[in-house]
C-alpha positions as a Python dict, from the first residue, in 0.01 Angstrom:
ca = {
    (1, 'L'): (0, 0, 0),
    (2, 'M'): (121, 354, -42),
    (3, 'E'): (150, 606, 239),
    (4, 'A'): (-114, 852, 250),
    (5, 'L'): (-34, 1222, 198),
    (6, 'V'): (-112, 1420, 468),
    (7, 'P'): (-199, 1802, 436),
    (8, 'A'): (-30, 2024, 631),
    (9, 'I'): (-123, 2368, 469),
    (10, 'I'): (-415, 2359, 220),
    (11, 'A'): (-449, 2694, 87),
    (12, 'G'): (-756, 2827, -83),
    (13, 'P'): (-764, 3010, -424),
    (14, 'N'): (-828, 3396, -425),
    (15, 'Y'): (-1132, 3448, -664),
    (16, 'P'): (-1020, 3633, -955),
    (17, 'R'): (-1162, 3987, -965),
    (18, 'Q'): (-1234, 3953, -1361),
    (19, 'A'): (-1454, 3636, -1280),
    (20, 'V'): (-1636, 3845, -992),
    (21, 'R'): (-1701, 4124, -1236),
    (22, 'E'): (-1815, 3901, -1505),
    (23, 'A'): (-2041, 3672, -1249),
    (24, 'K'): (-1828, 3358, -1367),
    (25, 'E'): (-1841, 3043, -1176),
    (26, 'G'): (-1626, 2733, -1247),
    (27, 'R'): (-1415, 2438, -1171),
    (28, 'A'): (-1039, 2340, -1193),
    (29, 'V'): (-847, 2023, -1110),
    (30, 'S'): (-469, 2040, -1065),
    (31, 'C'): (-226, 1753, -1046),
    (32, 'F'): (120, 1774, -914),
    (33, 'I'): (424, 1564, -748),
    (34, 'V'): (488, 1597, -375),
    (35, 'D'): (825, 1520, -248),
    (36, 'G'): (948, 1359, 91),
    (37, 'R'): (963, 1701, 245),
    (38, 'G'): (590, 1771, 168),
    (39, 'E'): (662, 2042, -103),
    (40, 'I'): (467, 2050, -432),
    (41, 'S'): (646, 2064, -766),
    (42, 'R'): (538, 2032, -1136),
    (43, 'P'): (172, 2167, -1064),
    (44, 'G'): (-36, 2155, -1395),
    (45, 'I'): (-383, 2177, -1481),
    (46, 'I'): (-578, 1879, -1598),
    (47, 'E'): (-949, 2023, -1606),
    (48, 'L'): (-1050, 2387, -1632),
    (49, 'T'): (-1388, 2549, -1708),
    (50, 'D'): (-1256, 2889, -1791),
    (51, 'E'): (-898, 3019, -1828),
    (52, 'V'): (-975, 3306, -1589),
    (53, 'F'): (-935, 3041, -1306),
    (54, 'R'): (-585, 2911, -1415),
    (55, 'E'): (-375, 3142, -1220),
    (56, 'A'): (-569, 3141, -880),
    (57, 'T'): (-546, 2771, -906),
    (58, 'L'): (-185, 2737, -971),
    (59, 'G'): (-135, 2998, -680),
    (60, 'A'): (-332, 2807, -434),
    (61, 'V'): (-141, 2487, -526),
    (62, 'A'): (189, 2676, -476),
    (63, 'R'): (91, 2787, -117),
    (64, 'S'): (-9, 2439, -34),
    (65, 'R'): (216, 2193, 170),
    (66, 'F'): (179, 1823, 293),
    (67, 'R'): (344, 1675, 578),
    (68, 'S'): (695, 1542, 550),
    (69, 'R'): (736, 1170, 482),
    (70, 'G'): (1099, 1200, 519),
    (71, 'D'): (1353, 1354, 272),
    (72, 'D'): (1443, 996, 124),
    (73, 'S'): (1057, 927, 55),
    (74, 'A'): (981, 869, -295),
    (75, 'P'): (780, 1144, -473),
    (76, 'M'): (406, 1092, -501),
    (77, 'P'): (162, 1229, -745),
    (78, 'A'): (-146, 1406, -601),
    (79, 'C'): (-434, 1620, -744),
    (80, 'R'): (-656, 1887, -586),
    (81, 'S'): (-991, 2010, -714),
    (82, 'F'): (-1121, 2360, -678),
    (83, 'K'): (-1492, 2485, -719),
    (84, 'Y'): (-1543, 2853, -789),
    (85, 'E'): (-1868, 2985, -667),
    (86, 'L'): (-1993, 3317, -619),
    (87, 'R'): (-2200, 3360, -278),
    (88, 'I'): (-2426, 3665, -204),
    (89, 'A'): (-2317, 3813, 148),
    (90, 'G'): (-2591, 3859, 389),
}
């Protein structure tokens, strides 16, 4: 069995201002590699409903970290899904 990746910091995306102005909602899925120290590398987008969400998604992935499994642990693939929804405050 593979050892589970345990999140240490799961950053949320900043809703793009352009998407707010245009009342856009959407979804994105990013996959990446997690090394033994829990750091993320080679993030990519595998699903994206609108280009306006690309930068926010990759930014959230870049700010995230996983719990260290030891420096010599083999890198592991992982993915995160993001849902962009506008909500009315009140």
